[in-house]
C-alpha positions in Angstrom: -15.7 11.3 6.4 -14.5 14.0 4.0 -15.7 17.5 4.8 -14.9 20.5 2.6 -14.8 23.9 4.3 -15.5 26.4 1.5 -17.3 29.6 0.7 -17.3 31.9 -2.3 -16.0 35.0 -0.5 -12.5 35.5 0.6 -11.8 36.7 4.1 -14.8 35.1 5.7 -12.7 32.9 8.1 -12.6 29.5 6.3 -9.1 28.8 7.5 -9.9 30.0 11.1 -12.8 27.7 11.3 -11.0 24.8 9.5 -8.1 24.9 12.0 -10.3 25.4 15.0 -12.7 22.6 14.0 -9.8 20.3 13.2 -8.3 20.9 16.7 -11.6 20.3 18.4 -12.4 17.0 16.5 -8.8 15.8 17.2 -9.8 15.6 20.9 -11.8 12.6 20.0 -10.8 11.3 16.5 -7.9 11.3 14.2 -8.1 14.3 11.8 -6.2 15.1 8.6 -6.5 18.7 7.7 -5.7 19.3 4.0 -5.0 22.9 3.0 -5.5 23.2 -0.8 -5.5 27.0 -1.1 -2.2 26.4 -2.8 -1.7 30.1 -3.8 -2.0 31.2 -0.2 -1.9 28.3 2.3 -2.0 29.6 5.8 -3.3 26.8 8.0 0.3 26.0 9.0 0.8 29.6 10.1 -2.4 29.6 12.2 -1.5 26.3 13.8 2.2 27.1 14.2 3.1 23.6 12.8 6.3 22.0 11.9 7.2 22.0 8.2 8.3 18.9 6.4 8.5 18.7 2.6 7.0 15.5 1.2 7.5 15.8 -2.5 7.5 18.1 -5.5 4.7 18.4 -8.0 5.7 18.2 -11.6 4.0 19.1 -14.9 4.7 18.6 -18.5 6.9 21.3 -20.1 7.5 21.0 -23.8 11.0 21.2 -25.2 11.9 22.5 -28.6 14.3 20.9 -31.1 15.2 23.7 -33.4 16.8 21.3 -36.0 13.3 19.8 -36.6 11.3 23.0 -36.2 9.6 24.3 -39.4 8.8 27.7 -37.9 5.2 27.2 -38.9 3.7 28.6 -35.6 1.0 25.9 -35.2 2.2 25.2 -31.7 1.4 28.8 -30.7 -2.0 28.7 -32.5 -3.3 25.8 -30.4 -2.0 27.0 -27.0 -5.0 28.3 -25.1 -2.7 29.6 -22.3 -0.6 31.7 -24.7 2.5 30.0 -23.2 4.0 29.5 -26.7 5.3 32.7 -28.2 5.9 32.7 -32.0 7.2 35.5 -34.2 7.1 34.9 -38.0 10.4 33.4 -39.4 11.7 32.8 -35.9 11.8 29.8 -33.6 9.0 29.7 -31.0 9.8 29.7 -27.3 7.7 28.8 -24.2 6.9 30.9 -21.1 7.1 28.1 -18.6 4.9 29.8 -15.9 2.0 30.0 -18.3 2.2 26.4 -19.5 -0.5 24.1 -18.0 1.1 20.9 -19.5 -1.9 20.0 -21.7 0.3 18.7 -24.5 -1.7 20.2 -27.4 1.4 21.7 -29.0 3.1 18.3 -29.0 0.1 16.8 -30.8 -0.2 19.5 -33.5 3.5 19.8 -34.4 3.9 18.4 -37.9 7.6 17.8 -37.7 7.9 16.3 -34.2 10.1 19.2 -33.0 8.5 19.2 -29.5 9.5 16.8 -26.8 8.2 16.0 -23.3 10.2 17.8 -20.6 9.0 18.6 -17.1 9.0 21.4 -14.5 8.4 21.7 -10.8 5.2 23.7 -10.3 4.7 23.2 -6.6 5.4 21.1 -3.5 3.5 19.2 -0.8 4.3 19.6 2.9 3.1 18.1 6.2 3.3 19.4 9.7 2.1 18.8 13.3 0.7 21.4 15.7 3.3 22.0 18.4 0.8 23.5 20.8 -1.0 20.2 21.3 -0.2 17.9 24.2 2.3 15.3 23.3 -0.2 12.4 23.4 -2.5 14.4 21.1 0.0 15.3 18.4 -0.7 12.1 16.5 -4.4 12.9 16.4 -4.0 15.9 14.0 -1.8 16.1 10.9 -1.8 19.0 8.4 -1.0 18.5 4.8 -0.8 21.4 2.4 0.3 22.3 -1.1 2.2 25.4 -2.3 2.5 26.5 -5.9 5.8 27.9 -7.3 5.8 31.7 -7.5 4.8 32.9 -10.9 3.2 29.6 -11.9 -0.4 29.7 -13.1 -1.2 25.9 -13.1 -2.8 25.7 -9.7 -5.3 22.9 -10.4 -2.5 20.3 -10.8 -1.0 21.2 -7.4 -4.5 21.0 -5.8 -5.2 17.6 -7.4 -1.7 16.3 -6.4 -2.1 17.5 -2.8 -5.5 15.9 -2.4 -4.4 12.6 -4.1 -1.3 12.4 -1.8 -3.4 12.9 1.3 -5.9 10.3 0.2 -3.3 7.7 -0.8 -1.0 8.1 2.2 -3.3 8.9 5.1 -6.3 6.6 4.8 -6.2 5.6 8.5 -7.6 9.0 9.6 -11.2 9.3 10.8 -11.8 12.7 9.3 -10.5 14.6 6.3 -11.1 18.3 6.5 -10.4 20.1 3.2 -9.7 23.8 3.4 -10.4 25.2 -0.1 -9.5 28.5 -1.8 -12.1 31.3 -2.1 -14.3 31.4 -5.1 -16.1 28.9 -7.4 -13.3 28.3 -9.9 -11.6 25.0 -11.0 -9.4 24.8 -7.9 -12.3 24.9 -5.6 -14.2 22.2 -7.6 -11.1 20.0 -7.7 -10.7 20.4 -3.9 -14.2 19.2 -3.2 -14.3 16.2 -5.4 -15.3 13.0 -3.5 -16.3 15.1 -0.4 -19.2 13.9 1.7 -20.3 17.3 3.0 -19.5 20.9 2.3 -19.6 23.6 5.0 -20.1 27.0 3.4 -18.6 29.7 5.5 -20.1 33.2 5.0 -20.6 36.5 6.8 -23.8 38.6 7.1 -23.0 41.2 4.6 -24.3 41.9 1.0 -21.1 40.5 -0.6 -21.2 37.6 1.8 -24.8 36.8 0.7 -23.9 37.2 -3.0 -20.9 34.8 -2.9 -22.8 32.4 -0.7 -25.5 32.1 -3.4 -22.7 31.3 -5.9 -21.0 28.6 -3.9 -24.4 27.0 -3.0 -25.3 26.9 -6.7 -22.0 25.2 -7.4 -22.5 22.7 -4.6 -26.0 21.9 -6.0 -24.6 21.2 -9.4 -22.0 18.9 -7.8 -24.8 17.2 -5.8 -22.7 17.8 -2.7 -24.7 18.2 0.6 -24.2 21.6 2.1 -24.6 23.4 5.4 -24.0 27.1 6.3 -21.7 28.5 9.0 -22.0 32.3 9.6 -18.8 33.8 10.8 -18.6 37.2 12.4 -22.3 36.7 12.9 -22.9 39.8 15.1 -21.5 42.5 12.9 -24.0 42.5 10.0 -27.5 41.6 9.0 -28.3 38.0 9.7 -31.5 38.3 7.6 -29.4 38.4 4.5 -28.0 34.9 5.1 -31.4 33.7 6.4 -33.0 34.5 3.0 -30.4 32.5 1.2 -30.8 29.6 3.6 -34.6 29.5 3.0 -34.4 30.0 -0.7 -31.8 27.3 -1.2 -33.1 25.0 1.5 -29.7 24.8 3.1 -29.6 24.9 6.9 -27.5 27.3 9.0 -25.9 25.0 11.5 -23.7 27.4 13.5 -23.0 31.1 14.1 -19.5 32.2 15.2 -19.4 35.7 16.8 -16.8 38.4 16.2 -14.9 38.4 19.4 -11.6 39.9 20.4 -10.4 36.7 22.0 -10.7 34.9 18.6 -8.9 37.7 16.9 -6.0 37.7 19.3 -5.5 33.9 19.2 -5.7 33.9 15.4 -3.1 36.7 15.0 -0.7 35.0 17.5 -0.8 31.6 15.8 -2.7 30.0 18.7 -5.5 27.5 18.4 -8.9 29.2 18.5 -11.2 27.7 21.1 -14.9 28.7 21.3 -18.0 26.9 22.6 -19.7 27.3 19.2 -16.8 25.5 17.5 -17.1 22.7 20.1 -20.8 22.4 19.4 -20.1 22.2 15.7 -17.5 19.5 16.2 -19.9 17.4 18.4 -22.6 17.6 15.7 -20.2 16.4 13.0 -19.0 13.6 15.1 -22.6 12.6 15.9 -23.4 12.8 12.1 -20.7 10.2 11.3 -21.6 7.8 14.2 
């Protein structure tokens, strides 16, 4: 069962809930937690995991042959990322961090002056939670992607991380996918082929606004959704209740704002709470 933990607003506690839920389900089933917030992955920090590099992620990077180049500038004209810089009567050059590897410049070059090179745009890692008992460590594995600093092509790293996890760890009972914040391409890529999305929000006006956006996206993707309210006792629950009723999406759990949760999170310790336990039980029951 593939479950995406998402939510439009940043800072609502997606990673906190993802890691706590993974730990709880791992008491009963094998869980693969996949962190595809590749610009800021933090599940490995929360869980204090080991860190083992699995492989690099590569993308197309065009190379220029100045002997063939006509200095026409057509490569720069078709580059939607503005990665190709062209000044009249000079040879063009590429800003590698801006290039998304689409290959449009190669197709449009009239003289064949562009070749297919490649660049490392990110890496995929795995790790095990050291705070689990020895016999439980094989029940939970974390896989995450990290993009290279300065690189803009995040979607390729998200897709590569998700594909690696699917191809190499098919024997796990649950895939929990911790997405980035927002409703952009990276979030969409992360949730492809998921069976269920848990939209994490908070009872604030901005939480309500971004929850409406993520639920609209999930409706377009035809992905079943449920709502989790984090920090449920510091705002106005009626705000989220309105969205739940309007969108016909159930609120399945509320996680309070408690000092114990804050302390464990900041110390890199597994968060344990009875509401997380109840949530894990309900998801296990849903699958069985």
